[in-house]
Biopython code that builds the backbone (N, CA, C, O; Angstrom):
import numpy as np
from Bio.PDB.StructureBuilder import StructureBuilder

atoms = [
    (1, "MET", "N", (148.205, 135.551, 101.653)),
    (1, "MET", "CA", (149.110, 134.885, 100.735)),
    (1, "MET", "C", (148.307, 134.113, 99.691)),
    (1, "MET", "O", (147.392, 133.362, 100.030)),
    (2, "ILE", "N", (148.650, 134.301, 98.446)),
    (2, "ILE", "CA", (147.965, 133.608, 97.358)),
    (2, "ILE", "C", (148.691, 132.301, 97.089)),
    (2, "ILE", "O", (149.894, 132.280, 96.826)),
    (3, "GLU", "N", (147.938, 131.211, 97.160)),
    (3, "GLU", "CA", (148.557, 129.914, 96.893)),
    (3, "GLU", "C", (148.405, 129.575, 95.415)),
    (3, "GLU", "O", (147.462, 130.018, 94.760)),
    (4, "LEU", "N", (149.332, 128.793, 94.902)),
    (4, "LEU", "CA", (149.267, 128.370, 93.520)),
    (4, "LEU", "C", (148.088, 127.422, 93.339)),
    (4, "LEU", "O", (147.786, 126.607, 94.211)),
    (5, "LEU", "N", (147.440, 127.545, 92.208)),
    (5, "LEU", "CA", (146.270, 126.714, 91.950)),
    (5, "LEU", "C", (146.655, 125.408, 91.275)),
    (5, "LEU", "O", (147.501, 125.376, 90.382)),
    (6, "THR", "N", (146.028, 124.349, 91.712)),
    (6, "THR", "CA", (146.202, 123.052, 91.069)),
    (6, "THR", "C", (145.371, 123.028, 89.791)),
    (6, "THR", "O", (144.505, 123.879, 89.589)),
    (7, "ASP", "N", (145.636, 122.060, 88.940)),
    (7, "ASP", "CA", (144.843, 121.908, 87.715)),
    (7, "ASP", "C", (143.376, 121.679, 88.060)),
    (7, "ASP", "O", (142.489, 122.184, 87.373)),
    (8, "THR", "N", (143.121, 120.925, 89.114)),
    (8, "THR", "CA", (141.739, 120.644, 89.521)),
    (8, "THR", "C", (141.022, 121.924, 89.931)),
    (8, "THR", "O", (139.868, 122.136, 89.558)),
    (9, "ARG", "N", (141.690, 122.770, 90.685)),
    (9, "ARG", "CA", (141.055, 124.023, 91.122)),
    (9, "ARG", "C", (140.845, 124.965, 89.946)),
    (9, "ARG", "O", (139.852, 125.691, 89.903)),
    (10, "ARG", "N", (141.761, 124.961, 89.004)),
    (10, "ARG", "CA", (141.559, 125.765, 87.789)),
    (10, "ARG", "C", (140.339, 125.250, 87.021)),
    (10, "ARG", "O", (139.554, 126.036, 86.490)),
    (11, "GLU", "N", (140.189, 123.938, 86.968)),
    (11, "GLU", "CA", (139.040, 123.345, 86.281)),
    (11, "GLU", "C", (137.733, 123.726, 86.982)),
    (11, "GLU", "O", (136.738, 124.019, 86.319)),
    (12, "VAL", "N", (137.731, 123.722, 88.305)),
    (12, "VAL", "CA", (136.544, 124.119, 89.062)),
    (12, "VAL", "C", (136.203, 125.576, 88.756)),
    (12, "VAL", "O", (135.039, 125.900, 88.519)),
    (13, "LEU", "N", (137.197, 126.450, 88.757)),
    (13, "LEU", "CA", (136.954, 127.862, 88.437)),
    (13, "LEU", "C", (136.406, 128.022, 87.017)),
    (13, "LEU", "O", (135.465, 128.783, 86.792)),
    (14, "ALA", "N", (136.992, 127.309, 86.072)),
    (14, "ALA", "CA", (136.538, 127.391, 84.682)),
    (14, "ALA", "C", (135.104, 126.882, 84.553)),
    (14, "ALA", "O", (134.315, 127.434, 83.786)),
    (15, "THR", "N", (134.771, 125.846, 85.291)),
    (15, "THR", "CA", (133.414, 125.302, 85.275)),
    (15, "THR", "C", (132.416, 126.333, 85.783)),
    (15, "THR", "O", (131.363, 126.539, 85.178)),
    (16, "ILE", "N", (132.748, 126.975, 86.888)),
    (16, "ILE", "CA", (131.858, 127.994, 87.458)),
    (16, "ILE", "C", (131.685, 129.151, 86.471)),
    (16, "ILE", "O", (130.569, 129.614, 86.238)),
    (17, "ALA", "N", (132.795, 129.610, 85.895)),
    (17, "ALA", "CA", (132.745, 130.730, 84.948)),
    (17, "ALA", "C", (131.919, 130.377, 83.713)),
    (17, "ALA", "O", (131.068, 131.159, 83.289)),
    (18, "GLY", "N", (132.167, 129.214, 83.141)),
    (18, "GLY", "CA", (131.450, 128.797, 81.937)),
    (18, "GLY", "C", (129.967, 128.593, 82.185)),
    (18, "GLY", "O", (129.135, 129.010, 81.379)),
    (19, "TYR", "N", (129.637, 127.958, 83.287)),
    (19, "TYR", "CA", (128.233, 127.710, 83.607)),
    (19, "TYR", "C", (127.500, 129.024, 83.828)),
    (19, "TYR", "O", (126.397, 129.220, 83.318)),
    (20, "THR", "N", (128.119, 129.927, 84.591)),
    (20, "THR", "CA", (127.495, 131.215, 84.881)),
    (20, "THR", "C", (127.297, 132.019, 83.602)),
    (20, "THR", "O", (126.262, 132.660, 83.416)),
    (21, "ARG", "N", (128.289, 131.980, 82.730)),
    (21, "ARG", "CA", (128.200, 132.699, 81.463)),
    (21, "ARG", "C", (127.060, 132.164, 80.592)),
    (21, "ARG", "O", (126.330, 132.949, 79.986)),
    (22, "SER", "N", (126.902, 130.856, 80.524)),
    (22, "SER", "CA", (125.900, 130.279, 79.622)),
    (22, "SER", "C", (124.493, 130.229, 80.213)),
    (22, "SER", "O", (123.514, 130.249, 79.468)),
    (23, "HIS", "N", (124.378, 130.165, 81.537)),
    (23, "HIS", "CA", (123.052, 130.054, 82.157)),
    (23, "HIS", "C", (122.563, 131.338, 82.824)),
    (23, "HIS", "O", (121.365, 131.496, 83.059)),
    (24, "GLY", "N", (123.472, 132.244, 83.128)),
    (24, "GLY", "CA", (123.080, 133.481, 83.771)),
    (24, "GLY", "C", (123.005, 133.410, 85.289)),
    (24, "GLY", "O", (122.657, 134.392, 85.945)),
    (25, "TYR", "N", (123.326, 132.258, 85.843)),
    (25, "TYR", "CA", (123.366, 132.072, 87.298)),
    (25, "TYR", "C", (124.398, 130.995, 87.591)),
    (25, "TYR", "O", (124.717, 130.186, 86.721)),
    (26, "PRO", "N", (124.926, 130.981, 88.821)),
    (26, "PRO", "CA", (126.012, 130.043, 89.130)),
    (26, "PRO", "C", (125.520, 128.594, 89.269)),
    (26, "PRO", "O", (124.344, 128.346, 89.534)),
    (27, "PRO", "N", (126.440, 127.655, 89.086)),
    (27, "PRO", "CA", (126.082, 126.240, 89.226)),
    (27, "PRO", "C", (125.945, 125.841, 90.694)),
    (27, "PRO", "O", (126.461, 126.512, 91.588)),
    (28, "SER", "N", (125.249, 124.750, 90.915)),
    (28, "SER", "CA", (125.173, 124.180, 92.256)),
    (28, "SER", "C", (126.441, 123.353, 92.509)),
    (28, "SER", "O", (127.199, 123.062, 91.583)),
    (29, "LEU", "N", (126.651, 122.993, 93.735)),
    (29, "LEU", "CA", (127.785, 122.138, 94.096)),
    (29, "LEU", "C", (127.733, 120.842, 93.300)),
    (29, "LEU", "O", (128.755, 120.397, 92.778)),
    (30, "ARG", "N", (126.576, 120.243, 93.201)),
    (30, "ARG", "CA", (126.438, 118.974, 92.472)),
    (30, "ARG", "C", (126.729, 119.136, 90.983)),
    (30, "ARG", "O", (127.304, 118.243, 90.360)),
    (31, "GLU", "N", (126.333, 120.274, 90.413)),
    (31, "GLU", "CA", (126.606, 120.503, 88.996)),
    (31, "GLU", "C", (128.107, 120.687, 88.748)),
    (31, "GLU", "O", (128.632, 120.207, 87.743)),
    (32, "VAL", "N", (128.784, 121.366, 89.644)),
    (32, "VAL", "CA", (130.240, 121.495, 89.519)),
    (32, "VAL", "C", (130.882, 120.118, 89.636)),
    (32, "VAL", "O", (131.772, 119.774, 88.857)),
    (33, "ALA", "N", (130.431, 119.331, 90.609)),
    (33, "ALA", "CA", (130.979, 117.983, 90.800)),
    (33, "ALA", "C", (130.770, 117.124, 89.558)),
    (33, "ALA", "O", (131.695, 116.447, 89.111)),
    (34, "ALA", "N", (129.568, 117.148, 89.002)),
    (34, "ALA", "CA", (129.273, 116.335, 87.822)),
    (34, "ALA", "C", (130.111, 116.775, 86.623)),
    (34, "ALA", "O", (130.583, 115.940, 85.852)),
    (35, "SER", "N", (130.291, 118.063, 86.470)),
    (35, "SER", "CA", (131.051, 118.584, 85.336)),
    (35, "SER", "C", (132.534, 118.246, 85.424)),
    (35, "SER", "O", (133.182, 118.014, 84.404)),
    (36, "THR", "N", (133.069, 118.218, 86.634)),
    (36, "THR", "CA", (134.497, 117.956, 86.809)),
    (36, "THR", "C", (134.810, 116.480, 87.050)),
    (36, "THR", "O", (135.970, 116.074, 86.991)),
    (37, "GLY", "N", (133.789, 115.682, 87.320)),
    (37, "GLY", "CA", (134.010, 114.263, 87.575)),
    (37, "GLY", "C", (134.481, 113.974, 88.995)),
    (37, "GLY", "O", (134.979, 112.886, 89.282)),
    (38, "LEU", "N", (134.323, 114.953, 89.880)),
    (38, "LEU", "CA", (134.724, 114.784, 91.279)),
    (38, "LEU", "C", (133.507, 114.441, 92.123)),
    (38, "LEU", "O", (132.371, 114.662, 91.702)),
    (39, "SER", "N", (133.741, 113.908, 93.301)),
    (39, "SER", "CA", (132.640, 113.684, 94.235)),
    (39, "SER", "C", (132.215, 115.036, 94.806)),
    (39, "SER", "O", (132.964, 116.009, 94.719)),
    (40, "THR", "N", (131.031, 115.100, 95.382)),
    (40, "THR", "CA", (130.585, 116.362, 95.980)),
    (40, "THR", "C", (131.457, 116.739, 97.174)),
    (40, "THR", "O", (131.686, 117.924, 97.420)),
    (41, "THR", "N", (131.943, 115.755, 97.913)),
    (41, "THR", "CA", (132.815, 116.036, 99.057)),
    (41, "THR", "C", (134.126, 116.649, 98.592)),
    (41, "THR", "O", (134.595, 117.629, 99.171)),
    (42, "THR", "N", (134.714, 116.084, 97.561)),
    (42, "THR", "CA", (135.968, 116.608, 97.029)),
    (42, "THR", "C", (135.758, 117.987, 96.415)),
    (42, "THR", "O", (136.597, 118.873, 96.579)),
    (43, "THR", "N", (134.657, 118.173, 95.716)),
    (43, "THR", "CA", (134.346, 119.472, 95.134)),
    (43, "THR", "C", (134.185, 120.518, 96.226)),
    (43, "THR", "O", (134.687, 121.635, 96.100)),
    (44, "ASP", "N", (133.486, 120.159, 97.297)),
    (44, "ASP", "CA", (133.315, 121.090, 98.420)),
    (44, "ASP", "C", (134.663, 121.462, 99.018)),
    (44, "ASP", "O", (134.886, 122.624, 99.360)),
    (45, "TYR", "N", (135.561, 120.500, 99.151)),
    (45, "TYR", "CA", (136.904, 120.765, 99.665)),
    (45, "TYR", "C", (137.611, 121.801, 98.795)),
    (45, "TYR", "O", (138.173, 122.769, 99.309)),
    (46, "HIS", "N", (137.584, 121.598, 97.481)),
    (46, "HIS", "CA", (138.257, 122.524, 96.572)),
    (46, "HIS", "C", (137.592, 123.907, 96.611)),
    (46, "HIS", "O", (138.284, 124.922, 96.542)),
    (47, "LEU", "N", (136.279, 123.956, 96.720)),
    (47, "LEU", "CA", (135.591, 125.241, 96.800)),
    (47, "LEU", "C", (135.947, 125.984, 98.083)),
    (47, "LEU", "O", (136.089, 127.207, 98.080)),
    (48, "ARG", "N", (136.088, 125.246, 99.173)),
    (48, "ARG", "CA", (136.496, 125.885, 100.432)),
    (48, "ARG", "C", (137.899, 126.477, 100.304)),
    (48, "ARG", "O", (138.154, 127.593, 100.758)),
    (49, "ARG", "N", (138.798, 125.727, 99.689)),
    (49, "ARG", "CA", (140.170, 126.229, 99.489)),
    (49, "ARG", "C", (140.178, 127.440, 98.559)),
    (49, "ARG", "O", (140.918, 128.396, 98.791)),
    (50, "LEU", "N", (139.363, 127.402, 97.514)),
    (50, "LEU", "CA", (139.265, 128.545, 96.610)),
    (50, "LEU", "C", (138.676, 129.765, 97.319)),
    (50, "LEU", "O", (139.107, 130.893, 97.076)),
    (51, "ALA", "N", (137.705, 129.545, 98.185)),
    (51, "ALA", "CA", (137.121, 130.647, 98.958)),
    (51, "ALA", "C", (138.146, 131.221, 99.930)),
    (51, "ALA", "O", (138.253, 132.439, 100.073)),
    (52, "ASN", "N", (138.891, 130.359, 100.591)),
    (52, "ASN", "CA", (139.928, 130.821, 101.525)),
    (52, "ASN", "C", (141.032, 131.581, 100.802)),
    (52, "ASN", "O", (141.653, 132.474, 101.377)),
    (53, "GLY", "N", (141.274, 131.231, 99.552)),
    (53, "GLY", "CA", (142.304, 131.896, 98.766)),
    (53, "GLY", "C", (141.819, 133.168, 98.090)),
    (53, "GLY", "O", (142.606, 133.876, 97.462)),
    (54, "GLY", "N", (140.524, 133.465, 98.213)),
    (54, "GLY", "CA", (139.991, 134.683, 97.624)),
    (54, "GLY", "C", (139.577, 134.570, 96.171)),
    (54, "GLY", "O", (139.378, 135.589, 95.509)),
    (55, "TYR", "N", (139.440, 133.351, 95.656)),
    (55, "TYR", "CA", (139.059, 133.147, 94.265)),
    (55, "TYR", "C", (137.554, 133.109, 94.061)),
    (55, "TYR", "O", (137.066, 133.497, 93.000)),
    (56, "VAL", "N", (136.813, 132.648, 95.059)),
    (56, "VAL", "CA", (135.351, 132.591, 94.996)),
    (56, "VAL", "C", (134.762, 133.086, 96.311)),
    (56, "VAL", "O", (135.409, 133.061, 97.358)),
    (57, "ARG", "N", (133.525, 133.532, 96.222)),
    (57, "ARG", "CA", (132.727, 133.832, 97.412)),
    (57, "ARG", "C", (131.558, 132.880, 97.407)),
    (57, "ARG", "O", (131.001, 132.565, 96.356)),
    (58, "ARG", "N", (131.189, 132.426, 98.586)),
    (58, "ARG", "CA", (129.996, 131.584, 98.671)),
    (58, "ARG", "C", (129.320, 131.814, 100.009)),
    (58, "ARG", "O", (129.968, 132.042, 101.030)),
    (59, "ASP", "N", (127.999, 131.747, 99.971)),
    (59, "ASP", "CA", (127.198, 131.864, 101.184)),
    (59, "ASP", "C", (126.794, 130.454, 101.578)),
    (59, "ASP", "O", (125.974, 129.824, 100.909)),
    (60, "TYR", "N", (127.370, 129.963, 102.660)),
    (60, "TYR", "CA", (127.067, 128.609, 103.105)),
    (60, "TYR", "C", (125.609, 128.524, 103.530)),
    (60, "TYR", "O", (125.089, 129.433, 104.177)),
    (61, "GLY", "N", (124.959, 127.441, 103.167)),
    (61, "GLY", "CA", (123.557, 127.247, 103.493)),
    (61, "GLY", "C", (122.616, 127.853, 102.464)),
    (61, "GLY", "O", (121.397, 127.795, 102.625)),
    (62, "ARG", "N", (123.168, 128.429, 101.418)),
    (62, "ARG", "CA", (122.361, 129.037, 100.363)),
    (62, "ARG", "C", (122.755, 128.408, 99.033)),
    (62, "ARG", "O", (123.939, 128.347, 98.699)),
    (63, "SER", "N", (121.779, 127.945, 98.280)),
    (63, "SER", "CA", (122.106, 127.281, 97.020)),
    (63, "SER", "C", (122.513, 128.291, 95.951)),
    (63, "SER", "O", (122.102, 129.450, 95.971)),
    (64, "ARG", "N", (123.324, 127.819, 95.030)),
    (64, "ARG", "CA", (123.799, 128.604, 93.887)),
    (64, "ARG", "C", (124.385, 129.954, 94.306)),
    (64, "ARG", "O", (124.102, 130.984, 93.695)),
    (65, "SER", "N", (125.192, 129.931, 95.340)),
    (65, "SER", "CA", (125.765, 131.183, 95.839)),
    (65, "SER", "C", (127.227, 131.362, 95.446)),
    (65, "SER", "O", (127.900, 132.254, 95.964)),
    (66, "LEU", "N", (127.724, 130.530, 94.542)),
    (66, "LEU", "CA", (129.123, 130.643, 94.109)),
    (66, "LEU", "C", (129.301, 131.856, 93.205)),
    (66, "LEU", "O", (128.614, 131.991, 92.193)),
    (67, "VAL", "N", (130.216, 132.728, 93.571)),
    (67, "VAL", "CA", (130.515, 133.904, 92.765)),
    (67, "VAL", "C", (132.031, 134.014, 92.650)),
    (67, "VAL", "O", (132.746, 133.978, 93.651)),
    (68, "LEU", "N", (132.509, 134.146, 91.420)),
    (68, "LEU", "CA", (133.941, 134.347, 91.222)),
    (68, "LEU", "C", (134.300, 135.767, 91.639)),
    (68, "LEU", "O", (133.590, 136.715, 91.304)),
    (69, "THR", "N", (135.381, 135.912, 92.356)),
    (69, "THR", "CA", (135.908, 137.241, 92.675)),
    (69, "THR", "C", (136.681, 137.742, 91.453)),
    (69, "THR", "O", (136.816, 137.021, 90.465)),
    (70, "ASP", "N", (137.181, 138.962, 91.518)),
    (70, "ASP", "CA", (137.994, 139.475, 90.411)),
    (70, "ASP", "C", (139.212, 138.592, 90.172)),
    (70, "ASP", "O", (139.590, 138.337, 89.029)),
    (71, "LEU", "N", (139.813, 138.135, 91.246)),
    (71, "LEU", "CA", (140.971, 137.241, 91.148)),
    (71, "LEU", "C", (140.573, 135.925, 90.483)),
    (71, "LEU", "O", (141.274, 135.432, 89.600)),
    (72, "GLY", "N", (139.445, 135.359, 90.913)),
    (72, "GLY", "CA", (138.963, 134.106, 90.318)),
    (72, "GLY", "C", (138.605, 134.254, 88.857)),
    (72, "GLY", "O", (138.866, 133.358, 88.053)),
    (73, "SER", "N", (138.006, 135.385, 88.508)),
    (73, "SER", "CA", (137.641, 135.634, 87.107)),
    (73, "SER", "C", (138.884, 135.738, 86.230)),
    (73, "SER", "O", (138.906, 135.236, 85.107)),
    (74, "ALA", "N", (139.911, 136.390, 86.752)),
    (74, "ALA", "CA", (141.150, 136.542, 85.985)),
    (74, "ALA", "C", (141.824, 135.197, 85.732)),
    (74, "ALA", "O", (142.372, 134.966, 84.654)),
    (75, "VAL", "N", (141.784, 134.320, 86.714)),
    (75, "VAL", "CA", (142.411, 133.006, 86.589)),
    (75, "VAL", "C", (141.590, 132.084, 85.694)),
    (75, "VAL", "O", (142.155, 131.242, 84.996)),
    (76, "ALA", "N", (140.272, 132.229, 85.704)),
    (76, "ALA", "CA", (139.389, 131.333, 84.964)),
    (76, "ALA", "C", (139.410, 131.581, 83.462)),
    (76, "ALA", "O", (138.877, 130.774, 82.702)),
    (77, "LEU", "N", (140.006, 132.664, 83.024)),
    (77, "LEU", "CA", (140.030, 132.986, 81.587)),
    (77, "LEU", "C", (140.771, 131.990, 80.780)),
    (77, "LEU", "O", (140.871, 132.135, 79.562)),
]
sb = StructureBuilder()
sb.init_structure("model")
sb.init_model(0)
sb.init_chain("A")
sb.init_seg("    ")
for serial, (resi, resn, name, xyz) in enumerate(atoms, 1):
    if name == "N":
        sb.init_residue(resn, " ", resi, " ")
    sb.init_atom(name, np.array(xyz, "f"), 0.0, 1.0, " ", f" {name:<3s}", serial, name[0])
structure = sb.get_structure()
């Protein structure tokens, strides 16, 4: 089941998409947090929810492993 995205989660997706587009690699958790003005704990919570919803993939324990799925890319536009 696809859950509706909050404005905050849309902002997180847009941040990941924009950073990846301009730098050629995904942002770190801290960079997403700094860009959105959220704490790292809150950012991690939103990333977990986005991963559970199929919007992003991430390899836990590996830095810069955030990847937008096709669904996440479509929403981040």
